[in-house]
C-alpha positions in Angstrom: -6.8 42.4 223.9 -10.2 43.9 223.0 -10.0 42.6 219.5 -9.3 39.1 220.7 -12.2 39.3 223.1 -14.5 40.4 220.2 -13.3 37.5 218.1 -13.9 35.0 221.0 -17.4 36.4 221.5 -18.2 36.0 217.8 -16.8 32.4 217.8 -19.1 31.6 220.7 -22.1 33.1 219.0 -21.4 31.4 215.7 -20.4 28.0 217.1 -22.8 27.7 220.0 -26.1 26.0 220.3 -27.8 29.0 218.7 -27.4 27.4 215.3 -29.2 24.3 216.5 -31.9 26.4 218.1 -32.7 28.1 214.8 -32.6 24.9 212.9 -35.1 23.2 215.3 -37.2 26.3 215.4 -37.5 26.1 211.6 -38.5 22.4 211.8 -41.1 23.3 214.5 -42.5 26.1 212.5 -42.7 23.9 209.4 -44.9 21.4 211.2 -46.7 23.9 213.4 -47.6 26.6 210.9 -48.5 24.3 208.1 -50.4 22.2 210.6 -52.3 25.2 211.9 -53.3 26.1 208.3 -54.5 22.6 207.8 -56.5 22.6 211.0 -58.1 25.9 210.0 -58.7 24.7 206.5 -60.3 21.4 207.5 -62.4 23.2 210.0 -63.7 25.7 207.5 -64.5 23.0 204.9 -66.0 20.8 207.7 -68.6 23.5 208.5 -69.8 23.5 204.9 -69.7 19.7 204.8 -71.8 19.4 207.9 -74.4 21.7 206.5 -74.7 19.5 203.4 -74.9 16.3 205.4 -77.6 17.8 207.5 -79.8 18.2 204.4 -78.6 15.0 202.7 -76.8 12.3 204.7 -76.0 10.3 201.5 -73.5 13.1 200.5 -71.2 12.3 203.5 -68.5 10.4 201.6 -68.3 13.0 198.9 -68.1 16.0 201.1 -65.7 14.2 203.5 -63.1 13.9 200.7 -63.4 17.6 199.9 -63.2 18.5 203.5 -59.9 16.5 204.0 -58.0 18.1 201.1 -56.7 21.1 203.1 -55.2 18.6 205.6 -52.4 17.6 203.3 -50.4 20.8 204.0 -50.0 19.7 207.7 -48.6 16.4 206.5 -46.1 18.1 204.2 -45.0 20.4 207.1 -44.6 17.3 209.3 -42.5 15.6 206.7 -40.1 18.5 206.3 -39.8 18.8 210.1 -38.9 15.0 210.3 -36.3 15.4 207.6 -34.8 18.4 209.3 -34.7 16.8 212.7 -33.2 13.6 211.2 -30.5 15.6 209.5 -29.7 17.4 212.7 -29.6 14.2 214.7 -32.4 15.3 217.0 -34.2 12.2 216.0 -31.8 9.3 216.5 -29.9 10.9 219.4 -26.8 12.0 217.6 -27.2 15.8 217.9 -24.3 17.7 216.5 -23.5 21.4 217.1 -23.9 23.5 214.0 -22.9 27.0 213.3 -25.4 29.8 213.5 -25.1 30.3 209.7 -26.0 26.6 209.1 -28.8 26.8 211.7 -30.3 29.8 209.9 -30.0 28.0 206.6 -32.0 25.1 208.0 -34.5 27.7 209.3 -34.8 29.3 205.9 -35.2 25.9 204.2 -38.2 25.1 206.4 -40.0 28.4 205.7 -41.4 27.7 202.3 -43.7 24.9 203.5 -44.5 26.7 206.7 -45.7 29.8 205.0 -47.1 28.4 201.8 -48.5 25.5 203.7 -50.6 27.8 205.9 -51.7 30.1 203.2 -52.6 27.4 200.7 -54.5 25.3 203.3 -56.7 28.3 204.0 -57.3 29.1 200.4 -57.8 25.4 199.5 -60.5 25.3 202.2 -62.3 28.2 200.5 -62.2 26.4 197.2 -63.3 23.2 199.0 -66.3 25.0 200.4 -67.4 26.1 196.9 -66.8 22.6 195.7 -68.9 21.1 198.5 -71.7 23.4 197.4 -71.3 22.3 193.8 -71.2 18.6 194.8 -74.3 19.0 196.9 -76.4 20.7 194.2 -75.0 18.6 191.3 -73.7 15.2 192.6 -73.0 14.2 189.0 -70.3 16.9 188.9 -68.3 15.6 191.9 -65.2 14.8 189.8 -65.1 18.3 188.5 -65.6 19.7 191.9 -62.4 18.1 193.1 -60.4 19.9 190.6 -60.8 23.4 192.1 -59.3 22.7 195.5 -56.7 20.4 193.9 -55.4 23.3 191.9 -54.5 25.1 195.1 -52.6 22.0 196.3 -50.1 22.6 193.5 -48.6 25.4 195.4 -48.3 23.4 198.6 -46.5 20.7 196.6 -44.1 23.3 195.1 -43.3 24.6 198.6 -42.8 21.0 199.8 -40.3 20.5 196.9 -38.4 23.7 197.6 -38.1 22.9 201.3 -37.1 19.3 200.6 -34.4 20.3 198.1 -33.1 23.1 200.3 -32.8 20.7 203.3 -30.8 18.4 201.1 -28.5 21.2 200.0 -28.1 22.6 203.6 -27.3 19.2 205.0 -24.5 18.8 202.5 -22.9 22.1 203.1 -19.9 22.7 205.4 -20.3 26.1 207.1 
C-alpha cells in the first residue's frame, strides 16, 4: 500500500505541470537574463558615447553603433524564449503537459544563452567603451574599433547556437 502511494506521488510529480513550469521558467530566464545583460551593457556604453558626443556631436553615428552592440544578446535570448514557447505550445494556445524531466531539459537548453548572454553583454560593453574612446580620438580607425567588441559577440553567438540546437533536440525527445 505504501509503495503504491509512493509510486503515485512520483507519477504526479513527474507528470504534472511542474515540467511545464520549469520549461517556461527557462524561456523566461533566457529572455530576462540576456535582456538584463544587454540593458546593462547598452547603458554602460551609452555613458561613454554621451561623453564623446558632448565634446563632438559629429561622432554621434559612430558611437551609437558601438553603443548598440551589447544589445544583441537580449535579442538572442528573446529568440530562444520564442522558440521554446512555440515548442511548448504556450504561443499558439496548444499547451501540452510535459514530464518534469523534459521540462528540466528545456530549462537546461535555455541556460547557455541566459548565462553567456548576460556575461558577454557586460564584457562587450567594456570593449565598446574602449572602442568608443578609440573612435573619438582616431575617427579614421572606426572600422578597427568595431572589431574589439565584435570579438566578444562570438561567444554570445556560440551560446545562441548551443541553446538553439539543444531546444531542437529536447523537442524531438520522448521522455
